C-alpha distance (Angstrom), angle and dihedral (degrees) to the residues before:
residue distance angle dihedral
X1 . . .
X2 3.74 . .
X3 3.79 121.9 .
X4 3.88 97.9 -12.8
X5 3.79 112.3 142.9
X6 3.75 118.6 -117.3
X7 3.86 114.9 -115.2
X8 3.76 135.4 179.9
X9 3.79 130.6 -171.5
X10 3.85 112.7 -97.2
X11 3.88 126.4 -155.6
X12 3.82 90.5 -61.1
X13 3.77 120.1 54.3
X14 3.80 89.3 -137.3
X15 3.82 94.7 54.8
X16 3.87 122.6 80.9
X17 3.80 121.8 -160.6
X18 3.72 124.8 -164.5
X19 3.88 114.7 -122.0
X20 3.77 114.3 -118.4
X21 3.86 115.5 -128.4
X22 3.81 117.2 -114.6
X23 3.76 114.1 -80.9
X24 3.86 93.7 20.8
X25 3.75 132.6 106.9
X26 3.82 115.5 -92.4
X27 3.66 106.3 -118.0
X28 3.86 91.8 -149.2
X29 3.77 98.7 59.5
X30 3.81 104.7 7.6
X31 3.88 93.8 -121.4
X32 3.79 125.2 133.4
X33 3.86 106.7 -93.9
X34 3.85 91.8 -145.0
X35 3.93 88.6 70.6
X36 3.78 93.6 52.9
X37 3.81 94.0 117.8
X38 3.81 94.4 51.4
X39 3.77 121.1 82.5
X40 3.80 124.1 -157.6
X41 3.76 112.8 -105.7
X42 3.78 93.1 18.6
X43 3.86 113.0 148.0
X44 3.77 118.5 -109.9
X45 3.80 128.5 -148.9
X46 3.81 108.8 -79.6
X47 3.87 93.6 30.1
X48 3.79 117.2 132.0
X49 3.87 109.3 -127.3
X50 3.80 138.5 171.9
X51 3.80 127.7 -141.7
X52 3.81 140.0 169.9
X53 3.72 116.5 -109.9
X54 3.84 136.5 174.5
X55 3.82 87.9 -93.1
X56 3.82 91.9 51.6
X57 3.77 132.3 -101.5
X58 3.80 116.6 -1.7
X59 3.87 135.4 -169.1
X60 3.72 126.3 -164.4
X61 3.83 146.2 122.6
X62 3.71 132.1 -75.3
X63 3.87 109.7 -112.3
X64 3.85 98.7 -176.1
X65 3.67 150.0 -28.7
X66 3.83 115.1 -105.5
X67 3.83 120.8 -154.8
X68 3.82 100.6 166.9
X69 3.76 132.8 57.3
X70 3.79 110.2 -83.8
X71 3.83 142.8 146.8
X72 3.78 133.3 -104.7
X73 3.79 107.5 -164.2
X74 3.81 101.1 -42.4
X75 3.85 95.0 -31.7
X76 3.78 119.7 108.3
X77 3.84 114.1 -128.8
X78 3.86 108.6 -154.7
X79 3.84 93.8 -160.9
X80 3.94 123.4 155.6
X81 3.73 136.4 169.1
X82 3.78 89.0 -95.3
X83 3.76 93.7 44.2
X84 3.76 108.2 31.7
X85 3.78 126.6 -178.0
X86 3.72 134.6 -156.2
X87 3.82 128.5 -130.9
X88 3.80 107.1 -140.0
X89 3.80 129.2 -174.1
X90 3.78 119.5 -144.8
X91 3.80 116.6 -125.3
X92 3.79 91.0 -150.4
X93 3.80 101.8 46.6
X94 3.88 104.7 14.8
X95 3.78 89.4 -131.9
X96 3.81 121.5 137.0
X97 3.79 127.5 -131.0
X98 3.84 135.7 169.9
X99 3.81 122.1 -123.4
X100 3.78 137.8 169.7
X101 3.82 116.4 -110.4
X102 3.83 90.2 -109.7
X103 3.84 90.3 63.2
X104 3.83 92.2 52.2
X105 3.78 119.8 83.0
X106 3.82 131.1 -178.2
X107 3.80 108.4 -111.6
């Protein structure tokens, strides 16, 4: 469609915001658009984290970030690029589980 600018809906359905090209600064928040998938404070593989589980409080290490649907044991993990989950390994049991970043805390 030629030289038409790209637009997407912002928080308000009446407001339009221009998309920032890859590698540029986002005009809306001034942040580098290439780091769009990385959230501040997000755990990284190897980080020690704590979480609450059915068996109580657990501590372990982040194994990896998952951004696509997968399985851990027989459990379905509904991860996506917009909603990543983290595979963690318990220091106590050695078992793995998937959790959202909001459920993981630095001990």
